[in-house]
Residue frames as qw, qx, qy, qz and C-alpha x, y, z in Angstrom:
[[0.167, 0.786, 0.122, -0.582, -10.89, -1.55, -48.48],
 [0.622, 0.396, 0.507, 0.445, -11.00, -1.01, -52.25],
 [0.021, -0.784, 0.026, 0.619, -9.71, 2.31, -53.61],
 [0.687, 0.684, 0.185, 0.159, -9.13, 3.74, -57.19],
 [0.703, 0.007, 0.084, 0.706, -5.70, 4.79, -58.43],
 [0.163, -0.032, 0.000, 0.986, -6.86, 8.19, -59.19],
 [0.383, 0.416, 0.458, -0.686, -10.07, 10.36, -59.33],
 [0.443, 0.345, -0.498, -0.661, -10.43, 10.03, -63.22],
 [0.319, 0.027, -0.941, -0.110, -10.68, 6.22, -62.71],
 [0.021, 0.297, 0.808, -0.509, -13.04, 6.56, -59.94],
 [0.392, 0.427, 0.097, -0.809, -15.27, 9.20, -61.69],
 [0.418, 0.211, -0.737, -0.488, -15.36, 6.74, -64.90],
 [0.178, -0.153, -0.962, 0.140, -16.58, 3.92, -62.50],
 [0.145, 0.378, 0.590, -0.699, -19.08, 6.04, -60.85],
 [0.357, 0.355, -0.205, -0.839, -20.43, 7.31, -64.30],
 [0.193, -0.007, -0.941, -0.277, -21.24, 3.64, -65.30],
 [0.615, -0.286, -0.127, -0.724, -24.82, 2.90, -65.10],
 [0.626, -0.346, 0.582, -0.387, -26.08, 0.43, -62.31],
 [0.901, 0.154, 0.366, -0.171, -26.90, -2.23, -64.84],
 [0.455, 0.750, -0.463, -0.128, -23.93, -1.80, -67.06],
 [0.983, 0.004, -0.175, 0.057, -22.21, -5.24, -67.47],
 [0.537, 0.401, -0.461, 0.582, -18.74, -3.79, -66.91],
 [0.274, -0.557, 0.379, -0.686, -19.86, -2.15, -63.56],
 [0.925, -0.268, 0.037, -0.266, -21.54, -5.49, -62.45],
 [0.916, 0.134, -0.268, 0.266, -18.27, -7.31, -63.23],
 [0.234, 0.560, -0.423, 0.673, -16.12, -4.73, -61.37],
 [0.613, -0.465, 0.204, -0.605, -18.54, -5.00, -58.49],
 [0.984, -0.079, -0.142, -0.078, -18.25, -8.80, -58.52],
 [0.729, 0.304, -0.383, 0.479, -14.60, -8.76, -58.58],
 [0.082, -0.558, 0.404, -0.720, -14.51, -6.36, -55.69],
 [0.791, -0.375, 0.159, -0.456, -16.72, -8.69, -53.69],
 [0.935, 0.146, -0.276, 0.168, -14.42, -11.67, -54.70],
 [0.425, 0.465, -0.441, 0.640, -11.42, -9.71, -53.25],
 [0.395, -0.544, 0.336, -0.660, -13.20, -8.99, -50.02],
 [0.955, -0.185, 0.007, -0.231, -14.04, -12.64, -49.60],
 [0.915, -0.062, 0.145, 0.371, -10.61, -13.80, -50.72],
 [0.061, -0.919, 0.208, 0.329, -7.77, -11.13, -50.71],
 [0.418, -0.356, 0.708, 0.444, -5.67, -13.49, -52.91],
 [0.631, 0.568, 0.527, -0.034, -8.17, -13.55, -55.66],
 [0.421, 0.882, -0.092, -0.190, -6.75, -12.53, -59.10],
 [0.760, 0.512, -0.294, 0.273, -3.40, -12.75, -60.83],
 [0.757, -0.563, -0.060, 0.325, -0.54, -13.41, -58.46],
 [0.315, 0.883, -0.218, 0.270, 2.37, -10.98, -58.40],
 [0.666, 0.154, -0.552, 0.478, 5.85, -11.40, -56.83],
 [0.563, -0.685, -0.409, 0.218, 5.89, -11.03, -53.08],
 [0.530, -0.146, -0.034, 0.834, 8.81, -8.58, -53.34],
 [0.003, -0.362, -0.332, -0.871, 6.43, -6.09, -55.11],
 [0.411, -0.716, -0.476, -0.302, 3.86, -6.14, -52.44],
 [0.049, 0.588, -0.415, 0.692, 4.62, -3.49, -49.63],
 [0.306, -0.154, -0.864, 0.370, 4.47, -4.72, -46.05],
 [0.382, -0.362, 0.026, -0.850, 1.22, -4.09, -44.26],
 [0.223, -0.096, -0.935, 0.259, 0.14, -5.75, -41.14],
 [0.219, 0.216, 0.530, -0.790, -3.01, -3.73, -40.42],
 [0.584, 0.492, 0.312, -0.565, -5.10, -3.87, -43.41],
 [0.483, 0.142, 0.718, 0.481, -5.48, -5.33, -46.93],
 [0.269, 0.716, 0.073, -0.640, -6.12, -2.67, -49.69],
 [0.582, 0.293, 0.642, 0.405, -7.02, -3.30, -53.26],
 [0.097, 0.636, -0.046, -0.764, -6.55, -0.48, -55.83],
 [0.663, 0.557, 0.494, 0.077, -8.18, -0.41, -59.20],
 [0.294, -0.444, 0.348, 0.771, -5.72, 0.91, -61.67],
 [0.358, 0.337, -0.452, -0.745, -7.51, 0.23, -64.96],
 [0.649, 0.177, 0.715, -0.189, -10.02, -2.20, -66.52],
 [0.086, 0.232, -0.700, -0.670, -10.36, -3.58, -70.00],
 [0.696, 0.252, 0.302, -0.601, -13.71, -4.40, -71.70],
 [0.892, 0.438, 0.001, -0.110, -12.30, -6.51, -74.45],
 [0.877, -0.128, 0.229, 0.403, -9.17, -8.28, -75.61],
 [0.498, 0.664, 0.171, 0.531, -8.40, -5.55, -78.13],
 [0.182, -0.908, 0.112, -0.360, -8.26, -2.73, -75.55],
 [0.832, -0.490, 0.214, 0.147, -6.16, -5.25, -73.24],
 [0.826, 0.254, 0.221, 0.452, -3.81, -5.80, -76.12],
 [0.285, 0.766, 0.046, 0.574, -3.40, -2.08, -76.87],
 [0.443, -0.854, 0.125, -0.241, -2.88, -1.18, -73.16],
 [0.785, -0.482, 0.344, 0.183, 0.01, -3.69, -72.93],
 [0.124, 0.726, -0.510, -0.445, 1.47, -2.98, -76.24],
 [0.630, 0.014, 0.770, 0.099, 0.68, -6.31, -77.92]]
């Protein structure tokens, strides 16, 4: 199951046009996570809550370019 961290992020995703390259990329990543739940950047196992019944991915934020990524992480 894939969820969004809050309604604002979900609304932003929903507002993207079907053919928008960002939406296509997010959809592709969601499919990759469904195929392989370990897809993406690894994080420390101690930060992952225990869950034996389901795997859940949460979209917190996405960046469309390096400049916004750098700004988001304070570089």
